[in-house]
C-alpha positions as CSV (number, residue, x, y, z in Angstrom):
1,X,43.1,58.1,-144.1
2,X,44.5,58.9,-140.8
3,X,44.1,62.1,-138.5
4,X,45.8,65.2,-140.1
5,X,46.8,68.1,-138.2
6,X,46.4,71.2,-140.5
7,X,47.8,74.6,-139.7
8,X,46.7,77.2,-140.9
9,X,45.9,81.2,-141.9
10,X,42.9,82.1,-142.1
11,X,42.3,85.5,-144.2
12,X,39.7,87.6,-144.7
13,X,38.4,88.9,-148.1
14,X,36.0,91.7,-146.8
15,X,38.4,94.8,-145.3
16,X,40.3,96.8,-147.4
17,X,42.9,96.2,-144.4
18,X,43.3,92.7,-143.2
19,X,44.4,92.8,-140.0
20,X,42.7,89.8,-138.8
21,X,45.2,86.8,-139.4
22,X,43.7,84.3,-137.9
23,X,46.4,81.1,-136.8
24,X,44.2,78.1,-136.9
25,X,44.5,74.1,-136.6
26,X,41.7,71.8,-138.1
27,X,42.2,68.7,-136.7
28,X,40.5,66.1,-139.7
29,X,39.6,63.1,-138.3
30,X,37.3,61.1,-141.8
31,X,35.6,58.4,-139.0
32,X,35.1,61.0,-136.5
33,X,34.7,64.6,-135.6
34,X,36.6,67.1,-136.7
35,X,37.7,70.0,-135.1
36,X,38.4,73.8,-135.2
37,X,40.8,75.5,-133.3
38,X,42.9,79.0,-132.9
39,X,46.0,80.6,-131.3
40,X,45.3,82.4,-128.8
41,X,48.9,83.2,-127.6
42,X,49.1,80.6,-125.1
43,X,47.7,77.3,-127.2
44,X,45.6,75.9,-129.7
45,X,41.7,76.5,-128.3
46,X,38.5,76.4,-129.5
47,X,38.3,79.9,-127.2
48,X,41.4,80.6,-129.1
49,X,38.5,82.8,-131.9
50,X,37.8,85.2,-128.9
51,X,39.6,88.6,-129.3
52,X,38.6,92.2,-128.0
53,X,39.3,95.2,-129.9
54,X,39.0,98.6,-128.2
55,X,37.9,100.4,-131.4
56,X,33.8,99.0,-132.2
57,X,34.6,99.0,-135.7
58,X,37.2,96.7,-134.9
59,X,35.4,94.6,-132.8
60,X,32.7,94.1,-135.2
61,X,34.1,93.4,-138.3
62,X,36.2,90.4,-136.5
63,X,33.0,88.9,-135.1
64,X,31.7,89.1,-138.7
65,X,34.3,87.5,-139.9
66,X,34.2,84.7,-136.8
67,X,30.7,84.2,-137.4
68,X,31.6,83.6,-141.1
69,X,34.2,80.7,-140.0
70,X,32.1,79.2,-137.7
71,X,30.0,78.7,-141.1
72,X,31.8,76.6,-142.5
73,X,33.4,75.3,-139.5
74,X,29.5,74.1,-138.7
75,X,28.5,73.2,-142.4
76,X,31.9,70.8,-142.2
77,X,32.7,72.6,-145.5
78,X,35.9,73.9,-144.1
79,X,37.0,70.3,-142.9
80,X,36.2,69.2,-146.2
81,X,38.9,71.6,-148.5
82,X,40.7,71.1,-145.8
83,X,41.5,67.9,-146.5
84,X,42.0,67.9,-150.0
85,X,44.9,70.5,-150.0
86,X,49.2,70.0,-149.5
87,X,51.4,72.5,-147.4
88,X,51.6,75.7,-149.0
89,X,48.3,75.9,-151.1
90,X,45.3,77.8,-150.4
91,X,41.3,78.0,-151.6
92,X,39.4,80.7,-151.3
93,X,35.6,80.3,-149.9
94,X,33.8,82.6,-152.4
95,X,30.3,83.3,-150.6
96,X,31.9,83.5,-147.4
97,X,34.9,85.2,-148.3
98,X,37.0,83.4,-146.4
99,X,41.2,82.4,-147.5
100,X,42.1,79.5,-145.6
101,X,45.8,79.0,-146.4
102,X,47.4,75.8,-145.2
103,X,51.1,75.8,-143.3
104,X,51.5,72.6,-142.6
105,X,50.6,68.7,-142.3
106,X,51.1,66.5,-139.7
107,X,49.6,62.9,-140.1
């Protein structure tokens, strides 16, 4: 299997108003180390997950979703699931309450 660039949206299922749509890119490498990036407004970057909100409640909520995403990244589950999905498919990580929606795949 080849390296896949998987562009997706990560959505939160915890809060009523879901304004934490995170544009993400998963670089899935079956033989090596897979990576997770977020769009920072200019480029795909590991630091793209760093956002600052002036409202403290929004900041706490955003930090919470990022921590749950990083749990999925650290245990490798997000890479495993994303590698099996096709474009326009989604998956719900029940324990972490995160949706992943696959937009585009390049091999």
